[in-house]
C-alpha positions as CSV (number, residue, x, y, z in Angstrom):
1,M,0.4,0.2,-0.3
2,T,1.2,3.8,-1.1
3,K,1.9,5.2,1.8
4,I,1.5,9.6,1.3
5,L,2.2,12.7,3.9
6,A,-0.3,15.0,3.4
7,I,1.6,18.9,5.2
8,D,-0.6,21.6,5.9
9,D,-1.7,23.6,8.3
10,T,-5.3,23.3,8.9
11,P,-6.6,19.8,10.7
12,Y,-9.7,20.3,8.6
13,N,-8.0,19.8,5.3
14,L,-5.8,16.7,6.4
15,D,-8.5,15.5,7.5
16,I,-10.7,15.8,3.9
17,L,-7.3,14.7,2.4
18,K,-6.4,11.8,5.2
19,N,-10.5,9.8,4.3
20,G,-9.9,10.8,1.2
21,L,-7.2,8.4,0.0
22,E,-8.2,6.1,2.1
23,D,-11.1,5.3,0.6
24,E,-8.6,5.1,-2.9
25,G,-6.3,2.3,-1.0
26,F,-4.1,4.2,0.1
27,A,-2.5,4.7,3.0
28,V,-1.8,8.7,4.4
29,V,-0.6,9.9,7.5
30,T,-0.8,13.6,8.5
31,A,1.0,17.1,9.7
32,E,-0.5,20.1,10.7
33,S,3.3,22.2,9.9
34,G,6.5,22.2,7.8
35,R,9.0,21.4,10.6
36,K,6.4,18.2,11.3
37,G,6.3,16.9,7.9
38,L,9.7,16.5,7.9
39,E,10.2,14.7,10.8
40,L,7.9,11.9,9.7
41,I,9.7,11.9,6.0
42,D,12.4,10.7,8.1
43,R,10.1,8.3,10.3
44,E,7.5,7.1,8.2
45,S,9.0,6.6,4.9
46,P,6.6,7.9,2.9
47,E,6.0,7.2,-1.2
48,L,4.7,10.3,-1.7
49,V,4.4,13.8,-0.2
50,L,1.8,16.4,-0.4
51,L,2.8,19.9,0.7
52,D,0.1,23.0,1.2
53,I,2.1,26.1,-0.4
54,G,0.6,28.5,2.2
55,M,1.4,27.7,5.7
56,P,3.3,29.8,8.7
57,E,6.4,30.3,10.2
58,M,7.2,27.0,7.8
59,D,5.8,27.3,3.9
60,G,5.1,24.3,1.4
61,H,8.6,25.6,-0.5
62,Q,11.0,26.3,2.4
63,V,9.7,22.9,3.2
64,L,10.0,21.5,-0.6
65,Q,13.5,22.9,-0.6
66,Q,15.1,20.8,2.6
67,I,13.4,17.8,1.3
68,R,16.0,18.1,-2.0
69,L,18.6,19.5,-0.3
70,S,18.7,15.6,1.6
71,D,20.9,13.1,0.6
72,E,18.4,10.0,1.7
73,H,15.1,11.5,0.5
74,G,16.1,14.3,-2.0
75,D,14.3,12.7,-4.8
76,L,11.4,12.1,-3.2
77,P,7.8,12.9,-4.9
78,V,6.0,16.4,-3.6
79,I,3.1,17.8,-5.0
80,I,1.9,20.9,-4.0
81,L,-1.1,21.8,-3.1
82,T,-1.6,25.8,-4.1
83,A,-5.5,28.0,-3.8
84,N,-3.0,30.2,-6.3
85,T,-3.2,29.6,-9.2
86,E,-1.0,33.6,-10.7
87,D,1.3,31.1,-13.4
88,S,4.1,32.9,-11.2
89,N,3.5,31.2,-8.2
90,L,2.9,27.6,-10.3
91,A,6.0,28.1,-12.0
92,R,8.1,28.6,-8.5
93,C,6.7,25.9,-7.1
94,L,7.8,24.0,-10.1
95,E,11.2,25.7,-10.3
96,S,11.8,24.2,-6.6
97,G,11.5,21.2,-6.9
98,A,7.9,19.4,-6.9
99,N,6.8,17.2,-9.6
100,D,3.4,18.6,-10.1
101,Y,0.8,20.8,-9.1
102,V,-2.9,20.9,-8.2
103,T,-5.0,24.4,-7.5
104,K,-7.6,23.8,-4.6
105,P,-10.4,23.1,-4.4
106,F,-9.4,20.2,-6.1
107,S,-12.0,16.9,-7.3
108,F,-10.4,13.9,-5.0
109,T,-10.6,12.3,-8.9
110,A,-8.2,14.7,-10.6
111,L,-6.3,14.2,-7.5
112,V,-5.6,10.5,-7.7
113,A,-4.7,10.6,-11.1
114,R,-2.2,13.3,-10.1
115,I,-1.1,11.2,-7.8
116,N,-0.5,7.9,-10.2
117,N,1.4,10.3,-12.7
118,V,4.1,11.3,-10.8
119,L,4.0,7.7,-9.3
120,R,4.7,5.7,-11.7
121,T,6.7,8.6,-13.6
122,Q,9.5,8.6,-9.7
123,K,8.9,4.6,-11.0
124,D,10.3,4.5,-14.0
125,T,12.9,7.0,-13.5
126,R,14.3,5.1,-10.6
127,Q,14.3,1.9,-13.1
128,L,15.9,4.1,-15.8
129,N,18.6,5.6,-13.8
130,R,20.0,1.7,-12.2
131,D,19.9,0.7,-15.5
132,V,22.0,3.8,-16.6
133,E,23.9,2.4,-13.4
134,K,24.0,-0.8,-15.2
135,L,25.5,0.4,-18.3
136,R,28.1,2.3,-16.4
137,D,29.3,-0.1,-14.7
138,L,30.2,-2.7,-17.7
139,A,32.0,0.0,-20.0
140,Y,34.2,0.2,-16.5
141,R,34.1,-3.5,-15.3
142,D,36.0,-6.0,-16.8
143,E,32.9,-8.9,-17.0
144,M,36.3,-11.9,-16.1
145,T,36.6,-10.5,-13.5
146,G,35.1,-7.9,-12.7
147,L,37.9,-6.0,-11.9
148,L,38.2,-2.2,-13.5
149,N,39.1,-1.9,-16.8
150,R,41.9,-0.6,-18.6
151,R,41.0,2.5,-19.4
152,A,38.9,2.9,-16.3
153,F,41.9,2.0,-14.3
154,F,43.9,4.2,-16.1
155,E,41.5,7.4,-15.0
156,R,40.4,6.8,-11.1
157,A,44.9,5.8,-10.7
158,N,46.2,8.8,-12.5
159,A,43.5,10.7,-10.4
160,E,44.7,9.3,-7.5
161,F,48.5,10.1,-9.3
162,E,48.0,13.7,-9.4
163,I,46.0,14.1,-6.0
164,S,49.6,11.9,-4.2
165,K,51.8,14.5,-6.8
166,S,49.8,17.6,-5.8
167,S,50.1,16.7,-1.1
168,G,53.0,15.0,-1.0
169,E,51.7,11.8,-0.2
170,P,53.5,8.8,-0.6
171,L,52.1,6.1,-3.7
172,A,52.7,2.9,-5.0
173,I,52.4,1.2,-8.1
174,A,51.7,-2.4,-9.1
175,I,52.1,-4.8,-12.0
176,L,51.3,-8.0,-11.6
177,D,51.6,-11.0,-14.2
178,I,50.0,-14.5,-13.7
179,D,53.0,-16.8,-15.1
180,H,53.1,-19.2,-17.8
181,F,49.8,-17.9,-18.9
182,K,49.8,-19.9,-22.4
183,I,50.8,-22.5,-21.3
184,I,47.5,-22.7,-18.9
185,N,45.2,-21.9,-21.9
186,D,47.3,-24.9,-24.0
187,T,47.3,-27.9,-21.2
188,F,44.0,-27.3,-19.7
189,G,41.5,-25.5,-21.6
190,H,41.0,-21.7,-22.0
191,A,37.7,-22.5,-19.6
192,A,40.1,-23.0,-16.9
193,G,42.8,-20.6,-17.8
194,D,38.9,-18.1,-17.3
195,E,38.6,-20.1,-14.2
196,V,42.0,-18.9,-12.9
197,L,41.7,-15.3,-13.7
198,S,38.7,-15.5,-12.2
199,A,40.1,-17.1,-8.9
200,F,43.0,-14.7,-9.1
201,G,40.8,-11.1,-9.3
202,K,38.7,-12.9,-6.2
203,L,42.4,-13.1,-4.7
204,L,44.2,-9.9,-5.3
205,K,41.3,-7.6,-4.7
206,S,40.2,-9.8,-1.0
207,C,44.8,-8.5,-0.1
208,L,43.6,-4.8,-0.7
209,R,42.2,-1.8,1.1
210,L,38.8,-1.0,0.1
211,H,40.3,2.0,-1.7
212,D,42.6,1.0,-2.9
213,I,42.6,0.6,-7.3
214,V,43.3,-2.4,-8.9
215,G,42.4,-3.9,-12.9
216,R,42.7,-5.9,-15.3
217,I,44.6,-4.2,-18.1
218,G,45.5,-7.0,-20.4
219,G,45.2,-10.9,-21.0
220,E,47.1,-12.6,-17.6
221,E,47.5,-8.8,-16.2
222,F,46.4,-7.2,-13.4
223,A,47.7,-4.1,-11.9
224,V,47.3,-1.8,-8.5
225,C,47.9,1.8,-7.7
226,L,48.0,1.8,-3.7
227,P,47.4,5.4,-2.6
228,N,49.0,6.6,0.3
229,S,51.7,3.4,0.2
230,Q,55.3,3.1,0.3
231,A,57.2,1.4,-2.4
232,M,57.9,-1.5,0.6
233,H,54.7,-1.8,2.4
234,A,52.9,-2.7,-1.6
235,Y,55.8,-5.0,-1.5
236,N,54.7,-6.6,1.5
237,I,51.1,-7.0,0.3
238,F,52.4,-8.5,-2.9
239,E,54.8,-11.1,-1.1
240,R,51.6,-11.7,0.7
241,L,49.4,-12.8,-2.3
242,R,52.5,-14.4,-3.9
243,T,53.0,-17.5,-1.3
244,T,48.9,-17.7,-1.1
245,L,48.2,-18.1,-4.0
246,A,51.1,-20.6,-5.0
247,K,49.6,-23.1,-2.2
248,Q,46.2,-22.8,-3.6
249,Q,45.6,-25.4,-6.1
250,L,43.8,-23.5,-8.8
251,L,44.2,-26.6,-11.5
252,T,44.5,-30.6,-11.5
253,N,45.8,-32.7,-14.0
254,D,44.1,-35.5,-15.6
255,D,45.8,-38.4,-13.1
256,G,44.8,-35.9,-9.9
257,T,48.6,-34.4,-9.4
258,T,48.2,-30.1,-9.4
259,H,49.9,-27.4,-11.4
260,Q,51.0,-24.5,-9.6
261,V,50.3,-21.5,-10.3
262,T,52.4,-18.4,-9.3
263,V,52.6,-14.0,-10.3
264,S,55.7,-12.4,-10.7
265,V,55.3,-8.4,-9.7
266,G,56.4,-5.7,-10.0
267,V,56.8,-2.9,-7.8
268,V,57.0,1.3,-7.6
269,G,56.7,3.8,-5.7
270,L,56.7,7.4,-6.3
271,T,59.1,9.2,-8.3
272,D,59.6,13.1,-9.8
273,Q,58.3,11.1,-12.3
274,K,55.7,13.7,-14.2
275,E,52.9,11.0,-15.4
276,L,51.2,8.0,-14.5
277,D,52.7,6.5,-17.5
278,N,56.0,7.2,-16.9
279,L,55.7,5.1,-13.3
280,M,53.5,2.3,-14.9
281,I,57.0,1.9,-17.1
282,L,58.8,2.3,-14.2
283,A,56.3,-0.5,-12.7
284,D,57.5,-2.8,-15.6
285,M,60.6,-2.6,-15.8
286,A,60.8,-4.6,-12.1
287,L,57.6,-6.8,-13.8
288,Y,60.6,-7.4,-16.4
289,R,63.3,-7.9,-13.8
290,A,61.2,-10.3,-11.6
291,K,60.7,-11.9,-15.0
292,N,64.1,-12.4,-16.1
293,Q,65.2,-13.7,-12.7
294,G,62.9,-17.2,-12.2
295,R,59.3,-15.5,-11.9
296,N,57.5,-16.2,-8.8
297,R,58.5,-13.3,-7.5
298,T,58.0,-9.3,-6.5
299,I,61.0,-6.9,-7.3
300,V,60.7,-3.2,-6.0
301,E,61.8,-0.8,-8.3
302,T,65.9,0.4,-7.4
303,G,66.7,3.6,-7.1
304,V,63.6,4.5,-6.8
305,T,62.9,6.3,-3.2
306,N,60.7,4.3,-0.2
């Protein structure tokens, strides 16, 4: 049952609204002042507000302004009830953020029609916003792992890079590459390789803080930006990740034996580099050294202040 809050300083008007709307199947709560109405919005969480404009102390425009400024109830549908039919007044109601208005005196048939129309529009708008969020998420997420894709990683990491440059706070960048991934695909099949990527993505995410930025930037290559972190702190994180991964049994041979999955990691701390791309190159150099030294290891780029 849809709950409606009616705010009006005249008890007689509230009684008419309550009785008439309850006959139409709505649940109705009432408030005789703007301040009481704002309290009931927090307490009762109505799905729509009927708001009288001409009230003492706090008029309808002021109440509506408070609703629109609310983080929790900012999109709450509001229909203004007003006896002032001047165009300037009706225009002000809409400019203040009202979803619709009804002029007094009104018929309940017209009022109910406007209520249902506003509720339907609000429902459609919220569904559209959810769909847009899903599309935006798909555009920024790697489908295989659920991590950020390459574009999204660089956008967010670059923002953190600029903050660290201006604030002087430390920052660390890491590039990770699953070792011998082609052999995994060739031996166990691409489906198994996909499962390894997915499992590794989850493990990587679980080792990081909520505000760390992590993405899949290539086939079996991942990148992490760790704000407010020294390079050696990042080294310790990825060493724990690396040893944990090496102990997990992600792949099993036909004879029942397991195939170890390992990762190589290159880490670099914030330097005097002017661009994030240059810092990524340094991390990639450390990764290259890790692979040349036998893989399954974490290397911090030398010559960088930790």
